[in-house]
C-alpha positions as CSV (number, residue, x, y, z in Angstrom):
1,M,0.0,0.0,0.0
2,P,1.5,3.4,-1.0
3,L,2.3,5.8,1.8
4,L,-0.3,8.6,2.2
5,I,1.6,11.8,2.5
6,D,-0.2,14.9,4.0
7,T,0.5,17.9,1.8
8,S,-1.7,20.3,3.7
9,A,1.0,21.6,6.0
10,P,4.6,22.5,5.3
11,V,7.5,20.5,6.8
12,L,10.9,21.6,8.1
13,V,14.1,19.7,7.2
14,T,17.1,20.8,9.2
15,G,20.5,20.4,7.6
16,A,18.8,20.3,4.2
17,T,22.0,20.4,2.2
18,G,23.2,17.2,3.8
19,Y,23.7,13.8,2.0
20,V,20.6,12.1,3.6
21,A,18.6,15.3,3.9
22,G,18.8,15.9,0.2
23,W,17.0,12.7,-0.6
24,I,14.4,13.4,2.0
25,V,13.8,16.8,0.5
26,K,13.6,15.3,-3.0
27,A,11.0,12.7,-1.9
28,L,8.9,15.3,-0.1
29,L,8.9,17.7,-3.1
30,Q,8.0,14.9,-5.5
31,A,5.1,14.1,-3.3
32,G,3.9,17.7,-3.5
33,V,4.9,18.8,0.0
34,T,5.9,22.4,0.9
35,V,9.4,22.1,2.3
36,H,11.1,24.6,4.6
37,A,14.8,23.8,4.2
38,A,16.9,25.1,7.0
39,V,20.6,25.6,6.0
40,R,23.5,27.7,7.3
41,A,24.0,29.6,4.1
42,P,21.0,29.9,1.9
43,E,22.9,32.2,-0.4
44,D,25.6,29.7,-1.1
45,E,24.7,28.5,-4.6
46,A,27.3,25.8,-4.6
47,K,25.6,24.1,-1.6
48,T,21.9,24.8,-2.5
49,S,21.7,24.7,-6.3
50,H,20.9,21.0,-6.3
51,L,17.9,21.6,-4.0
52,R,16.6,24.4,-6.2
53,A,16.9,22.2,-9.3
54,I,15.0,19.4,-7.7
55,A,12.2,21.8,-6.6
56,E,11.9,23.2,-10.2
57,A,11.1,19.8,-11.5
58,A,8.8,18.7,-8.7
59,P,5.2,19.6,-7.7
60,G,6.2,20.6,-4.2
61,T,7.5,24.0,-3.1
62,L,10.9,24.8,-1.6
63,T,11.8,27.7,0.6
64,L,15.3,28.1,2.1
65,F,15.8,29.5,5.6
66,K,19.0,30.5,7.4
67,A,19.5,28.6,10.7
68,D,22.4,27.3,12.7
69,L,22.5,24.5,15.3
70,L,24.2,26.6,17.9
71,D,22.2,29.8,17.3
72,Q,19.4,29.6,19.8
73,G,16.0,30.2,18.3
74,S,17.3,30.4,14.7
75,Y,14.8,27.7,13.5
76,A,11.7,29.6,14.6
77,Q,11.0,31.3,11.3
78,A,11.6,28.1,9.3
79,M,9.4,26.0,11.6
80,A,6.4,28.4,11.7
81,G,3.3,26.6,10.5
82,C,5.0,23.2,10.0
83,G,3.3,20.1,11.1
84,T,6.4,17.8,10.9
85,V,10.1,18.5,11.6
86,F,12.8,16.3,10.2
87,H,15.9,17.0,12.2
88,T,18.8,15.6,10.2
89,A,21.4,18.3,11.0
90,S,24.4,16.8,12.9
91,P,28.1,16.7,12.1
92,F,29.4,13.4,10.7
93,T,33.2,13.4,10.7
94,L,35.8,11.2,12.2
95,N,38.8,13.6,12.0
96,V,38.2,16.1,14.7
97,Q,40.5,18.3,16.9
98,D,38.1,18.9,19.7
99,A,35.4,16.3,20.1
100,Q,33.3,18.4,22.5
101,A,33.3,21.5,20.3
102,D,33.2,19.7,16.9
103,L,30.8,16.9,17.6
104,V,29.1,16.8,20.9
105,D,28.0,20.5,21.2
106,P,26.5,20.7,17.7
107,A,24.8,17.4,18.1
108,V,23.4,17.8,21.6
109,L,22.8,21.6,21.8
110,G,21.5,21.6,18.2
111,T,19.0,18.9,19.0
112,R,17.8,20.9,22.1
113,N,17.6,24.1,20.1
114,V,15.4,22.4,17.4
115,L,13.2,20.6,19.9
116,E,12.7,23.7,22.1
117,T,11.5,25.5,19.0
118,A,9.2,22.6,18.2
119,S,7.6,22.9,21.7
120,A,7.2,26.7,21.1
121,T,5.6,26.1,17.7
122,P,1.9,25.0,18.2
123,S,1.6,23.5,14.7
124,V,4.3,20.8,15.2
125,R,2.8,17.4,15.9
126,R,5.7,15.0,15.0
127,V,9.5,15.2,15.0
128,V,11.5,12.7,13.1
129,L,15.1,12.6,14.4
130,T,18.0,11.2,12.3
131,S,20.0,9.3,14.9
132,S,22.3,6.4,14.2
133,V,23.1,2.8,15.1
134,A,26.1,4.6,16.7
135,A,23.7,5.5,19.5
136,I,23.0,1.8,20.0
137,Y,26.5,0.4,20.1
138,G,30.1,1.7,20.2
139,D,32.2,-1.2,19.0
140,N,31.3,-4.6,17.4
141,A,32.6,-6.2,20.6
142,D,29.6,-4.7,22.4
143,I,27.2,-6.7,20.3
144,A,28.0,-9.9,22.1
145,S,26.1,-8.6,25.2
146,A,23.0,-7.5,23.1
147,P,19.9,-9.7,23.3
148,G,20.6,-12.8,21.4
149,G,23.9,-11.4,20.2
150,R,22.2,-9.0,17.9
151,L,21.5,-5.2,18.2
152,D,17.9,-4.1,18.6
153,E,16.2,-0.9,19.6
154,S,16.3,-1.7,23.3
155,V,20.1,-1.3,23.4
156,W,22.1,1.9,24.1
157,N,25.7,2.7,23.5
158,T,27.4,2.7,26.9
159,T,31.1,2.3,25.8
160,S,31.8,5.4,23.7
161,S,33.3,8.6,25.2
162,L,35.0,11.9,24.2
163,T,38.2,10.0,23.7
164,H,36.9,6.7,22.3
165,N,34.4,6.8,19.4
166,P,33.5,10.5,20.0
167,Y,31.2,10.5,17.0
168,S,29.2,7.6,18.5
169,Y,29.2,9.4,21.8
170,S,27.8,12.5,20.2
171,K,24.9,10.6,18.6
172,T,24.1,8.8,21.8
173,K,24.0,12.0,23.9
174,A,21.9,13.8,21.2
175,E,19.3,11.1,21.0
176,Q,19.1,10.7,24.8
177,A,18.5,14.5,25.0
178,A,15.8,14.2,22.4
179,W,14.0,11.5,24.3
180,E,14.2,13.4,27.6
181,M,12.6,16.4,25.9
182,A,10.0,14.4,24.1
183,Q,8.9,12.7,27.3
184,A,8.6,16.1,29.1
185,Q,5.8,17.4,26.8
186,A,2.7,16.2,25.1
187,Q,2.4,18.4,22.0
188,W,4.5,16.4,19.6
189,D,5.6,12.8,19.3
190,L,9.1,11.7,18.5
191,V,10.1,9.0,16.0
192,V,13.8,8.1,15.7
193,V,15.5,6.6,12.7
194,N,18.8,4.8,13.5
195,P,20.6,4.0,10.3
196,S,23.8,2.1,9.8
197,L,26.5,3.3,7.4
198,V,24.7,5.2,4.6
199,I,25.8,4.5,1.1
200,G,24.5,5.2,-2.4
201,P,24.6,8.2,-4.8
202,A,24.6,11.8,-3.6
203,L,22.4,14.6,-5.1
204,Q,25.1,17.2,-4.5
205,A,28.4,17.2,-6.4
206,R,30.6,17.3,-3.3
207,P,29.1,15.5,-0.4
208,T,31.0,15.6,2.9
209,S,29.8,12.4,4.5
210,E,32.5,10.0,5.7
211,S,30.8,7.3,3.6
212,F,32.4,8.8,0.5
213,S,35.9,8.7,2.2
214,V,35.6,4.9,2.4
215,L,35.0,4.5,-1.3
216,R,37.7,7.1,-2.2
217,Q,40.2,5.0,-0.1
218,M,39.1,1.8,-1.9
219,A,39.6,3.4,-5.3
220,S,42.9,5.2,-4.5
221,G,44.9,2.1,-4.0
222,R,45.4,2.7,-0.3
223,M,43.7,-0.7,0.3
224,K,45.3,-2.5,-2.6
225,A,47.0,-4.9,-0.4
226,G,43.7,-5.7,1.4
227,A,41.1,-4.2,3.6
228,P,40.3,-4.9,7.3
229,R,37.4,-7.2,7.8
230,W,35.7,-4.5,9.9
231,G,32.1,-5.5,10.5
232,I,29.6,-2.9,9.6
233,G,25.9,-2.4,8.6
234,C,24.9,-0.5,5.4
235,V,21.8,1.1,4.1
236,D,21.1,2.9,0.8
237,V,20.4,6.6,1.2
238,R,17.3,6.3,-1.0
239,D,15.8,3.6,1.1
240,L,16.7,5.7,4.2
241,A,14.8,8.7,2.8
242,Q,11.7,6.5,2.4
243,A,12.1,5.3,6.0
244,H,12.1,9.0,7.1
245,L,8.9,9.6,5.2
246,A,7.2,6.6,6.7
247,A,8.4,7.7,10.2
248,A,6.7,11.0,9.5
249,Y,3.4,10.0,7.9
250,L,2.5,6.6,9.4
251,P,0.3,7.4,12.4
252,E,1.5,4.2,14.2
253,A,5.2,4.9,13.7
254,E,7.0,5.2,17.1
255,G,10.1,4.8,19.1
256,R,13.5,3.9,17.7
257,N,13.9,2.2,14.4
258,I,17.1,0.4,13.2
259,V,17.3,1.1,9.5
260,S,20.0,-1.2,8.1
261,A,19.8,-3.4,5.0
262,V,22.7,-5.7,5.4
263,D,25.4,-6.9,7.9
264,T,28.7,-6.8,6.0
265,D,32.3,-5.6,6.2
266,F,34.8,-3.6,4.1
267,V,36.0,-6.6,2.2
268,Q,32.5,-7.7,1.2
269,M,31.7,-4.1,0.2
270,A,34.7,-3.8,-2.0
271,A,33.9,-7.2,-3.6
272,T,30.6,-5.8,-5.0
273,L,32.6,-3.3,-7.1
274,L,35.0,-5.8,-8.6
275,P,32.8,-7.0,-11.5
276,S,32.3,-3.5,-12.9
277,Y,35.4,-1.7,-11.7
278,G,38.0,-4.2,-10.7
279,A,39.9,-4.1,-13.9
280,A,40.3,-0.3,-13.8
281,Y,40.8,0.5,-10.1
282,P,43.1,-1.0,-7.5
283,L,40.2,-2.2,-5.3
284,P,41.0,-4.4,-2.3
285,R,40.4,-8.1,-3.1
286,K,41.3,-9.8,0.2
287,A,41.2,-9.3,4.0
288,L,44.3,-8.0,5.9
289,P,45.1,-10.2,8.9
290,K,44.0,-8.5,12.1
291,W,47.5,-8.5,13.6
292,L,48.8,-6.5,10.7
293,V,45.9,-4.0,10.9
294,W,46.6,-3.7,14.7
295,L,50.3,-3.0,13.9
296,I,49.8,-0.3,11.4
297,A,46.7,1.3,13.0
298,P,48.5,4.5,14.2
299,L,49.7,5.1,10.6
300,A,46.1,4.9,9.4
301,R,44.8,7.2,12.2
302,M,43.1,4.3,13.9
303,S,43.4,3.4,17.5
304,R,44.6,-0.1,18.3
305,Q,41.7,-0.4,20.8
306,S,39.3,0.1,17.9
307,V,41.0,-2.5,15.8
308,T,40.8,-5.0,18.7
309,R,37.1,-4.4,19.2
310,N,36.0,-4.2,15.6
311,V,38.2,-6.1,13.1
312,D,37.2,-9.7,12.5
313,V,34.2,-9.0,14.8
314,P,30.9,-9.3,12.9
315,F,28.3,-6.6,12.9
316,R,24.8,-8.0,13.7
317,A,21.6,-6.0,13.9
318,D,17.9,-6.9,13.9
319,N,16.2,-4.7,11.4
320,T,12.8,-6.5,11.8
321,K,11.0,-3.7,13.6
322,A,11.6,-1.0,11.0
323,V,10.9,-3.3,8.1
324,K,7.5,-4.2,9.5
325,A,6.5,-0.9,11.1
326,L,7.7,1.4,8.4
327,G,7.0,-0.9,5.4
328,L,10.6,-0.9,4.2
329,S,12.3,-2.9,1.5
330,Y,16.0,-2.6,0.8
331,R,18.1,-2.5,-2.4
332,P,20.9,-5.1,-2.6
333,L,24.4,-4.0,-1.4
334,A,25.9,-4.3,-4.9
335,E,23.3,-1.9,-6.4
336,S,24.0,0.7,-3.8
337,M,27.8,0.4,-4.0
338,T,27.9,0.5,-7.8
339,D,25.5,3.4,-8.1
340,M,27.6,5.3,-5.5
341,F,30.9,4.5,-7.2
342,A,29.6,5.5,-10.6
343,Q,28.2,8.8,-9.3
344,M,31.5,9.6,-7.6
345,I,33.4,9.0,-10.9
346,E,30.9,11.2,-12.8
347,S,31.2,14.0,-10.2
348,G,35.0,13.9,-10.2
349,Q,35.3,12.6,-6.6
350,I,37.1,9.5,-8.0
351,A,39.4,9.9,-11.0
352,K,38.3,8.3,-14.2
353,R,40.5,5.5,-15.4
């Protein structure tokens, strides 16, 4: 049954120029929704032109608003009259100098900023928060203590900190803050989407998500000798966008929702690219032994603790709830990877061979 999307009230999408947000905006505009897109620099054509182009070809309407996670109250104008808020804005980077300032503050304070504005905006009835499986676990070694040895929505990340997996720590603290605020009021309800590593093509020419760094490393030859068998989950960005719409418009949607298509690892991910690109690019074809990954970890800007707790340790997550409750179906890993790789070549992120 097709999802019934209410077009009677505008919706707000925070961080609308982001990788995931772009596909959410596109799906909303194609459904005829009026989208209020909150971005840091609406006047920056390089960052917003793809959204304007999508809007021109869609029945929905796009309006850009200036807002910033750390600017208290800056989302008020963009949120006025909106029935639904998609809060996607949050930094996703692994190379930080100051974890508190670069990751935790924008994630936590930004979430509080947006949700405080939601509580002050009478029209808001639902908030969809883009969290992460990083708020559920810190390292693959943690999964052994999950129910049945598989992550589900009842599990919280308790092992990350400012010094170990700070990105995961920021996502955990931000989601916890969101639930505390949601439970303290009765005007709007909160639905959380917890995706694994997001892959698939981007709508903008130069996306900044760390997902693209992984493929660039695979294509560059840095992993020619092999890749670590680092267990990870993946989901296509297009399927994730549909999960967000279902979270917003299905009345029965609730709680946390693990959105992850496949349990995999870097070696298996690279293997999906070999049939189409193996002859032209020095893609990894085998797994590096864990002892070697541990030895060279500092040279690759990895901690040896992370290697110990993640390499050769499988990722396992139960995606049953979201599949059933949100009506999801997932693209195969190979389709997502090849579409992403092709788009990165086309946009110049990976050199043509």
